[in-house]
C-alpha positions in Angstrom: 0.2 -0.2 0.4 0.8 4.1 -1.1 2.9 5.6 2.2 1.4 8.0 4.2 3.5 10.8 5.6 1.2 12.5 8.5 0.8 15.1 9.9 -0.9 17.6 12.9 -2.7 18.7 9.6 -4.3 15.8 7.6 -3.6 12.9 10.7 -7.4 13.2 11.2 -7.8 12.3 8.0 -5.7 8.9 7.5 -7.9 6.1 6.8 -10.1 8.4 3.9 -6.4 8.9 2.2 -5.4 5.5 2.8 -9.5 4.7 1.4 -7.8 6.7 -1.4 -4.7 5.6 -2.6 -5.7 1.8 -1.6 -4.9 0.8 -5.1 -1.3 1.7 -4.9 1.9 0.2 -4.5 5.1 0.4 -1.6 7.2 2.5 -4.3 4.5 5.3 -4.3 4.3 8.0 -0.8 1.6 10.7 -0.4 4.2 13.3 1.9 3.4 15.4 4.7 3.5 18.1 2.2 0.4 17.1 0.0 1.9 15.9 -3.1 1.8 11.9 -4.6 4.8 11.2 -6.2 6.7 7.4 -6.9 8.9 6.6 -3.4 12.2 6.9 -6.1 11.7 9.0 -9.1 11.5 6.2 -12.2 14.1 5.6 -14.5 14.0 8.2 -18.0 12.1 6.5 -20.5 13.9 8.7 -23.2 17.8 7.5 -21.6 17.2 4.9 -18.9 18.7 7.8 -16.2 17.2 7.8 -12.5 14.8 11.0 -12.6 15.1 13.5 -9.6 11.9 14.7 -7.7 11.1 18.9 -9.2 8.1 20.1 -8.0 4.5 19.2 -8.4 1.8 20.1 -11.0 -1.6 21.3 -9.2 -4.7 20.1 -10.4 -7.5 21.6 -9.1 -11.9 21.6 -9.5 -13.8 25.0 -8.0 -15.4 24.2 -4.6 -14.2 21.0 -4.9 -10.6 20.4 -4.4 -6.6 20.0 -5.2 -4.6 17.4 -5.6 -0.4 18.2 -6.1 0.6 15.7 -9.0 5.2 15.0 -8.3 7.1 15.9 -11.6 10.2 14.9 -12.3 13.5 15.4 -14.5 16.3 13.5 -15.9 19.8 15.0 -14.9 20.4 13.8 -18.5 19.0 14.6 -21.7 16.3 17.1 -19.7 13.2 14.8 -20.3 10.3 15.7 -17.7 7.4 14.3 -16.8 4.2 13.7 -15.0 2.5 10.8 -12.0 -0.4 9.4 -13.1 -2.8 10.5 -11.5 -6.0 8.1 -12.5 -7.3 8.4 -8.6 -8.2 11.8 -8.9 -10.1 12.1 -11.9 -12.1 8.7 -10.9 -13.1 11.4 -7.3 -13.8 13.8 -9.8 -16.1 10.9 -11.2 -17.1 9.6 -7.8 -18.9 12.5 -7.1 -20.1 13.5 -9.6 -21.7 10.2 -9.5 -24.1 11.3 -6.9 -24.6 14.8 -7.3 -26.3 13.3 -11.5 -27.9 10.5 -8.6 -29.6 12.7 -6.2 -30.7 15.1 -9.5 -32.3 12.0 -11.2 -34.5 11.7 -8.1 -35.5 15.3 -7.6 -36.7 15.2 -10.7 -38.4 12.0 -10.4 -40.8 13.6 -8.0 -41.0 16.9 -10.3 -38.7 19.0 -8.7 -38.2 21.9 -11.3 -34.1 22.6 -12.5 -34.5 26.0 -11.6 -35.5 23.8 -7.6 -32.5 21.3 -8.5 -30.1 24.2 -8.6 -31.8 25.9 -5.8 -30.8 22.9 -4.2 -28.0 21.9 -4.8 -26.8 25.0 -4.2 -26.7 24.2 -0.3 -24.2 20.8 -1.9 -22.2 21.5 -4.9 -23.9 24.6 -7.0 -24.8 24.3 -10.2 -26.9 25.9 -13.0 -29.6 25.2 -14.1 -29.1 24.7 -17.8 -25.7 22.8 -16.4 -28.8 20.8 -14.3 -30.5 20.4 -17.5 -27.8 19.0 -20.4 -26.0 17.1 -17.7 -30.2 14.9 -17.0 -30.9 15.1 -21.0 -26.8 13.5 -21.9 -27.5 10.8 -19.4 -31.4 10.0 -21.0 -28.9 9.7 -23.5 -26.6 7.0 -22.6 -29.0 5.3 -21.1 -29.0 2.0 -22.3 -33.3 0.6 -22.1 -33.5 -3.1 -22.8 -36.1 -4.0 -26.0 -39.1 -4.0 -23.9 -40.4 -7.3 -25.5 -43.3 -8.2 -23.4 -45.6 -4.7 -22.5 -48.1 -4.8 -24.8 -49.6 -0.8 -26.2 -53.7 -1.1 -25.6 -56.0 1.6 -27.0 -59.8 2.0 -25.3 -62.1 3.9 -26.8 -66.3 4.2 -26.7 -69.0 5.3 -28.9 -72.6 5.4 -28.2 -74.0 4.6 -31.2 -78.2 4.0 -30.9 -80.6 1.3 -31.7 -83.3 2.8 -32.9 -84.2 4.7 -30.0 -82.6 2.7 -27.8 -78.8 4.2 -26.3 -75.8 1.2 -27.3 -72.3 1.6 -26.5 -69.8 0.3 -28.6 -66.3 -1.5 -26.5 -63.1 -1.2 -29.1 -60.0 -2.2 -28.3 -56.7 -1.2 -30.6 -53.5 -2.2 -30.5 -51.4 0.2 -30.0 -48.2 0.0 -32.2 -50.2 -1.2 -35.7 -53.8 0.4 -34.6 -55.4 -2.6 -36.3 -58.7 -3.4 -34.0 -58.5 -5.9 -30.7 -62.3 -5.9 -30.2 -65.4 -4.3 -31.3 -68.3 -5.5 -29.6 -72.0 -3.6 -28.6 -73.8 -4.0 -25.1 -76.5 -2.1 -23.8 -74.5 -0.7 -21.1 -70.5 0.9 -19.7 -71.0 -0.1 -15.9 -67.9 -0.8 -14.5 -69.4 -5.1 -14.8 -69.8 -4.9 -18.7 -66.2 -3.5 -19.4 -65.1 -6.1 -17.3 -66.4 -8.7 -18.9 -65.5 -7.7 -21.5 -61.6 -7.0 -21.1 -62.3 -10.5 -20.0 -62.9 -12.5 -23.5 -59.5 -10.4 -25.1 -56.8 -9.3 -22.7 -54.5 -11.2 -20.3 -54.4 -9.5 -17.4 -51.0 -12.4 -16.2 -49.5 -9.4 -19.2 -47.8 -6.5 -18.8 -50.3 -3.9 -21.0 -50.0 0.1 -21.6 -53.6 1.3 -21.6 -54.9 4.8 -23.0 -57.7 5.8 -22.1 -59.9 9.1 -21.9 -61.3 11.3 -19.2 -64.2 8.9 -17.9 -63.9 8.9 -14.0 -64.4 5.1 -13.3 -61.4 3.5 -16.3 -58.8 3.4 -14.3 -60.8 1.2 -10.9 -62.0 -0.9 -13.6 -58.0 -1.6 -15.1 -56.8 -1.5 -11.8 -58.9 -4.4 -10.9 -58.1 -6.4 -14.1 -54.4 -6.4 -14.3 -53.0 -4.5 -10.7 -49.8 -4.5 -10.8 -49.6 -5.6 -14.4 -51.2 -2.4 -15.7 -49.3 0.8 -17.1 -52.7 3.4 -16.6 -52.0 6.5 -19.4 -55.0 9.4 -20.1 -54.5 9.8 -24.2 -52.3 14.0 -24.9 -56.2 15.0 -26.5 -58.0 15.0 -22.7 -55.0 16.2 -21.1 -55.5 18.9 -23.3 -58.1 19.8 -22.8 -58.4 19.5 -19.3 -55.5 22.5 -19.3 -58.2 24.7 -21.5 -60.4 23.9 -19.5 -58.7 24.9 -16.5 -59.1 28.8 -18.2 -61.7 31.1 -18.8 -63.5 31.1 -22.9 -62.5 34.6 -22.9 -58.4 35.1 -21.5 -56.2 38.0 -21.9 -53.1 37.7 -23.1 -51.4 36.9 -20.9 -53.4 34.2 -19.4 -53.7 32.6 -23.0 -49.5 32.6 -23.1 -49.8 30.6 -19.6 -52.2 28.4 -21.0 -50.1 27.7 -24.0 -46.5 27.0 -22.0 -48.9 23.7 -20.2 -50.0 22.7 -24.0 -46.3 22.7 -25.2 -45.6 19.8 -22.8 -46.9 18.2 -25.2 -47.4 19.0 -28.3 -44.5 21.6 -30.1 -46.5 24.9 -30.1 -43.1 27.1 -30.2 -45.0 29.5 -32.7 -47.5 30.3 -30.7 -45.9 31.3 -28.1 -43.8 32.8 -30.1 -46.4 35.1 -31.5 -48.0 35.7 -27.9 -44.5 37.0 -26.5 -44.0 39.9 -29.0 -48.3 41.1 -27.2 -47.6 40.3 -23.3 -45.2 44.6 -23.0 -47.7 45.6 -25.1 -50.2 44.3 -22.9 -49.0 45.2 -19.9 -49.4 48.5 -21.3 -52.1 49.1 -23.1 -54.3 47.5 -19.5 -52.7 51.0 -17.6 -54.7 52.4 -19.7 -58.0 53.7 -20.4 -60.3 49.8 -20.0 -62.2 50.5 -22.3 -59.1 51.0 -25.3 -58.3 48.1 -23.3 -60.7 45.3 -24.2 -61.1 46.5 -28.5 -57.1 46.0 -28.5 -57.5 42.7 -26.8 -60.5 41.4 -29.2 -58.3 42.8 -32.2 -55.6 40.8 -30.5 -57.0 36.8 -29.8 -58.8 37.7 -33.1 -55.8 38.0 -35.0 -53.9 35.1 -33.0 -57.2 32.6 -33.7 -56.4 33.6 -36.9 -52.5 32.4 -37.0 -53.1 29.5 -35.0 -56.3 28.6 -37.9 -54.6 29.1 -40.6 -51.7 26.7 -39.3 -54.3 23.8 -38.6 -55.1 24.4 -41.9 -51.5 24.5 -43.8 -50.8 20.8 -41.2 -54.3 19.4 -42.7 -52.9 20.0 -46.4 -49.7 19.1 -45.9 -51.6 16.0 -44.8 -50.0 16.5 -41.2 -50.5 16.3 -37.2 -48.9 17.9 -34.3 -45.6 17.6 -33.4 -45.3 15.8 -30.5 -42.7 16.5 -28.0 -40.3 13.7 -27.4 -40.3 12.7 -23.5 -36.3 14.4 -22.9 -38.8 18.0 -23.6 -42.2 17.3 -21.5 -40.4 17.5 -18.5 
């Protein structure tokens, strides 16, 4: 094991230093002045002459610490070299692996990037953008094994009438191919009916990703049927409807901007956000003036905005395109 030359300053850290340098042989020494180098200078790789000690180089990480790495010089050919410092790189990697795990856990609990930055300031300061980029890189590097045993199923209902009698058409679609798995007509859509329909066509012992609308009985029915094998997700269209329902019909520019910021979570609404942000400051000025003029201005601007949104929708239809869906990492 490496030799540790202790003094009054580092004696209390002797056990910790032993753990750091435990992988090195007795050919190495950590001096009382904090220099890591060979017990005996190595031979010159150029001429074979034994080298001399030549001070040290300092390597550090701001806010984390520093280390002194010994240098050697050859008295014959003046060749210079430095001791290896893999232990220092490992220490940094271990530290930032821990901070990365903390960041991931905080994101798992829906803490914002700014909130994570504020918390990390108590441990090791990291900016919001630094945390976001590190998190994005870690997600991209994550090796996700192919999930072949999870089936994606879309559950839907229609309400046709047979004469004057209300009927309910229950449908199961394959989430990958879009092809129907089953479709049957029932007199009711109560939980017992839905359960009987599921029993006929799905395997409760197989992990299944189910997409439904917001009907309140669905979570309970599917959880009772699949148990721990259920992954339940509301469809994005209905999630968008929930967002829109939280805002008044006649919104201000500021409210409309907030609404589209939330809609932007699931679909790309960058163009709409850019349009609205260009009106926010003007709205603030108008609100300080005459209320009647402000209301007239607001009606005009909202009409222009709705025409802009409608034109974009028509353009997508002409090109036979849907709204661009956000990838998971962008939706975080």
